C-alpha positions in Angstrom: 95.5 123.2 159.6 91.9 121.9 159.1 91.2 122.0 155.5 90.8 118.0 154.7 87.8 118.8 151.9 84.2 119.1 153.1 80.7 119.6 151.8 78.4 122.9 153.0 75.1 121.8 152.8 73.7 124.6 154.7 72.3 127.4 153.8 75.5 129.1 155.4 78.6 131.0 154.4 79.7 131.1 150.9 76.2 128.7 150.4 74.0 131.3 151.4 73.4 133.0 148.0 70.0 132.6 145.9 70.0 129.1 147.9 66.2 129.1 147.9 66.3 129.6 144.2 69.1 127.3 143.9 69.1 123.7 142.3 72.5 123.1 143.4 72.4 123.0 147.3 75.8 122.0 147.8 79.5 123.5 147.4 83.0 121.8 148.5 85.9 123.0 150.3 88.9 121.4 149.0 92.1 119.9 151.1 95.1 122.0 151.5 98.8 120.7 150.8 102.0 121.3 150.5 103.5 122.1 148.0 106.9 122.5 147.5 108.3 126.2 145.8 109.0 125.1 141.8 107.6 125.4 138.8 106.3 121.3 138.7 105.3 121.0 142.0 102.6 124.3 141.3 102.2 122.7 137.8 100.9 119.3 138.7 98.7 120.4 142.1 97.4 123.7 140.9 94.2 121.8 139.1 90.3 122.5 138.8 88.4 120.7 140.5 85.1 118.4 139.5 83.5 119.7 142.3 81.6 123.2 142.9 82.7 126.0 144.6 80.3 128.6 144.1 76.7 128.7 143.1 74.7 132.1 142.6 71.7 132.9 140.3 73.0 135.5 137.7 71.8 139.0 136.3 70.1 136.6 133.4 68.2 134.5 136.0 70.4 131.5 135.0 71.9 128.9 137.9 75.5 129.0 137.5 77.6 126.2 139.0 81.6 126.9 138.8 84.3 124.5 139.6 86.9 126.0 142.8 90.4 124.2 143.3 91.2 120.7 143.3 93.9 121.7 146.6 94.5 124.4 148.5 98.4 124.9 147.9 100.4 126.5 150.5 104.2 127.5 149.5 106.5 128.5 151.5 110.6 130.5 150.3 112.3 132.4 152.7 109.8 132.3 155.2 106.9 134.0 153.3 103.7 131.6 153.4 101.7 132.0 150.4 98.6 130.3 150.4 96.5 129.5 146.8 92.2 129.2 147.3 89.5 129.7 144.9 86.7 131.5 147.2 88.3 134.8 149.2 86.7 134.4 152.3 89.4 131.5 153.3 91.9 134.3 153.4 90.8 135.1 156.6 91.5 132.0 158.4 94.9 131.9 156.3 95.8 135.5 158.3 94.5 134.5 161.2 96.3 131.5 161.3 99.5 132.4 160.7 99.0 135.4 163.7 98.2 132.8 165.7 101.4 130.5 165.1 103.7 133.9 165.6 102.0 134.3 168.7 102.8 130.6 169.6 106.1 130.9 169.6 106.7 134.3 171.7 105.2 132.7 174.8 107.8 131.5 177.1 107.8 130.4 180.5 106.9 133.7 182.4 103.6 133.9 180.2 102.9 130.2 180.2 100.4 130.4 183.7 99.6 133.9 182.9 98.3 133.4 179.4 96.2 129.6 180.1 94.8 131.0 183.7 93.5 133.9 181.5 92.4 132.4 178.3 90.1 129.7 181.0 88.8 132.5 183.1 87.8 135.4 180.7 84.2 135.5 178.9 85.3 137.2 176.1 87.8 134.5 175.0 88.6 136.3 171.1 88.6 139.9 173.0 91.6 138.4 175.2 93.3 137.0 171.9 92.9 140.5 170.4 94.5 142.3 173.1 97.7 139.6 173.2 98.0 140.2 169.3 98.2 144.0 170.2 100.6 143.4 173.2 102.9 141.6 171.2 102.6 144.3 168.4 101.4 141.6 165.5 99.3 143.5 163.5 100.1 144.0 159.6 99.1 146.0 157.1 96.5 144.1 154.0 97.3 145.5 151.0 94.0 144.2 149.1 94.6 143.5 145.0 90.6 143.0 143.5 88.0 144.1 141.5 85.6 145.0 144.5 86.1 145.9 147.5 84.5 142.9 150.3 84.2 145.2 152.4 80.8 144.3 153.7 80.6 143.5 157.4 79.0 139.7 158.4 76.4 139.4 161.0 78.7 138.3 164.0 81.8 139.3 164.2 84.5 136.4 165.8 84.0 136.5 169.2 79.8 136.9 169.0 80.3 133.9 166.3 81.5 132.1 169.6 79.0 133.2 172.2 76.3 131.6 169.5 77.9 128.9 168.8 78.3 127.3 172.3 74.2 128.8 172.3 73.5 125.7 170.3 72.3 128.1 166.7 74.6 126.4 164.9 72.8 122.3 164.8 74.8 121.3 161.9 78.0 121.9 163.6 76.8 120.2 166.6 80.0 117.4 166.7 82.2 120.6 166.4 81.0 121.5 169.1 81.2 118.5 171.0 85.2 118.7 170.3 85.5 122.1 171.1 83.8 122.1 174.6 85.7 118.9 175.2 88.8 120.6 174.9 87.7 123.2 176.8 87.1 120.8 179.9 90.3 119.1 179.4 91.9 122.5 180.1 90.2 124.0 182.9 90.8 120.0 184.5 94.8 120.9 183.7 94.8 124.6 185.4 92.7 123.1 188.2 94.6 120.3 189.1 97.7 123.2 189.1 95.5 125.9 190.9 94.9 123.2 193.7 99.2 122.5 194.1 100.6 125.4 195.5 104.0 124.1 195.6 103.7 124.2 191.9 106.7 125.5 190.3 107.2 125.2 186.6 110.8 126.4 186.1 111.5 123.0 188.2 109.2 120.9 185.9 109.4 119.9 182.8 107.4 122.7 180.6 106.8 120.1 177.8 102.9 119.9 179.5 102.7 123.6 179.1 103.8 123.6 175.7 100.9 121.1 175.1 98.5 122.9 177.0 98.8 126.0 175.3 99.1 124.1 172.0 95.7 122.9 172.9 94.7 126.5 173.6 95.7 127.9 169.9 93.2 124.8 168.7 90.1 125.9 169.8 91.0 128.9 169.0 91.7 127.6 165.1 88.7 125.2 165.3 86.5 128.3 165.6 88.2 130.5 163.2 87.9 127.9 161.0 84.0 127.5 161.5 83.5 131.1 161.0 85.2 132.0 158.3 83.3 128.2 156.3 80.2 128.8 157.5 79.5 132.5 158.2 81.7 134.7 156.4 81.3 134.9 152.5 83.5 136.1 149.5 82.5 139.9 150.7 82.7 140.5 153.6 86.0 139.1 155.5 88.2 141.9 155.4 86.3 144.1 158.0 86.6 140.7 160.6 90.1 140.8 160.0 90.4 144.4 161.1 87.9 144.2 164.3 89.4 141.0 165.4 92.8 142.4 165.7 94.8 140.5 162.5 95.0 143.4 160.3 95.9 146.9 161.7 94.1 148.2 158.7 93.4 147.8 154.7 94.7 149.5 151.7 92.4 148.5 148.5 94.8 148.7 145.3 91.1 148.8 142.8 92.5 151.1 140.0 95.0 152.9 139.0 95.4 155.9 141.1 95.3 153.3 143.9 98.2 151.4 141.8 100.5 154.8 141.8 100.1 155.6 145.6 101.0 151.9 146.9 104.3 152.9 147.8 103.0 155.6 150.1 101.4 152.8 152.3 104.0 149.9 151.5 107.3 151.3 154.0 104.8 152.4 156.8 105.3 148.8 158.3 107.6 146.5 159.1 105.6 144.1 156.8 102.1 143.5 155.5 99.7 141.2 154.3 99.6 140.8 150.5 95.9 139.6 149.3 95.4 139.3 145.6 92.1 138.5 144.0 93.0 137.3 140.6 90.0 138.4 139.2 91.9 142.0 139.0 93.0 140.7 136.3 90.0 140.2 134.6 88.4 142.0 131.3 87.1 144.9 133.2 89.9 145.4 134.5 91.9 145.3 131.1 92.0 149.4 131.2 94.7 149.2 133.4 98.2 147.6 132.3 99.1 144.4 133.3 102.9 144.8 133.3 101.8 147.6 136.1 99.5 145.5 137.8 102.4 142.8 138.4 104.7 145.4 139.3 102.9 146.8 141.7 102.4 143.4 143.3 105.8 142.1 143.7 107.1 145.2 144.5 104.1 144.6 147.6 105.9 141.0 147.9 109.0 142.1 149.0 106.9 143.1 152.1 104.9 140.3 152.3 105.1 137.7 155.6 102.2 136.1 154.6 100.3 136.2 150.5 96.8 134.8 150.1 95.9 134.5 146.5 92.8 133.7 145.4 91.4 132.5 141.7 87.4 133.4 142.6 86.0 131.3 140.5 82.9 132.8 139.7 84.9 136.1 138.9 87.2 135.0 136.4 87.5 132.5 134.1 90.4 129.7 135.5 92.3 129.7 132.7 92.7 133.2 132.8 93.0 133.1 136.4 95.8 130.9 136.0 97.3 132.4 133.4 97.9 135.6 135.6 99.0 133.3 139.0 101.7 132.0 136.9 103.3 134.9 135.8 102.7 136.9 139.6 104.6 133.5 141.1 107.4 134.1 138.1 107.8 137.1 139.5 108.0 135.8 143.4 111.1 134.0 142.0 108.4 130.8 142.4 109.2 129.3 139.1 
């Protein structure tokens, strides 16, 4: 994955909010690290950063600069992948990455060439990817526990962002554009060389080369998704592009007592789900719902989940309160 720790200084993504009104012009996105599924490791790594993750002018016209996490965490246990991060838009990347990994594993010798050729020749590369995800039936339902619905629509879809990015609209991302265009050229040259050799038979050759090219193609998709997540999406508009991009089939929003009572009806309509938790679901504004009822509902969904995304939502809930409920959730997940 690409998360190594970096600053966003431009008026893009989460840094767009009240940008021209703020003194602070920069937000930080921390690195992602792998953590063992045990209490000591999680407690040691789940720390508040001294860097601003979200900056906004509040209703009192005061500038609010809130710290995020020191590291994003990835925990794997019993085949489930759990991602813990601060701002909610990163959910888009982690869900998409999970789908990329599943799709890559399902490709074999018989469709290496078809996949590579289609990638090269299709102008709408994201649309093609969406078609492949649908072909292999990889889409899941998302169960979204949150104080907010997060269903705003971004300016660009992932495909539109790619088109705009390649047309040089995002000058600040020039270094990424160079890398992506170079990777695409290398893949194109490989396909051209294979096409010129009419007698080339993959079944008679080491398919390691083809697997490497497949890895390069998914690296291309990975980079675009990373840029889209961080430089275009924000905390309130990441779900609609997940649906439109084919990464999830639909979303069930759990933001009330009524929706908690009805969650069981949705769970068993799908083989697996994406469990998405914003810890502001446990903010003081949501105290009218019993905490144990919330955690019971989340734990029930966890049983059906392949991937779990949890955001600490620094602007919307105090870190100490978010941390308290995160530990309770992880205990129910048997992480501790």
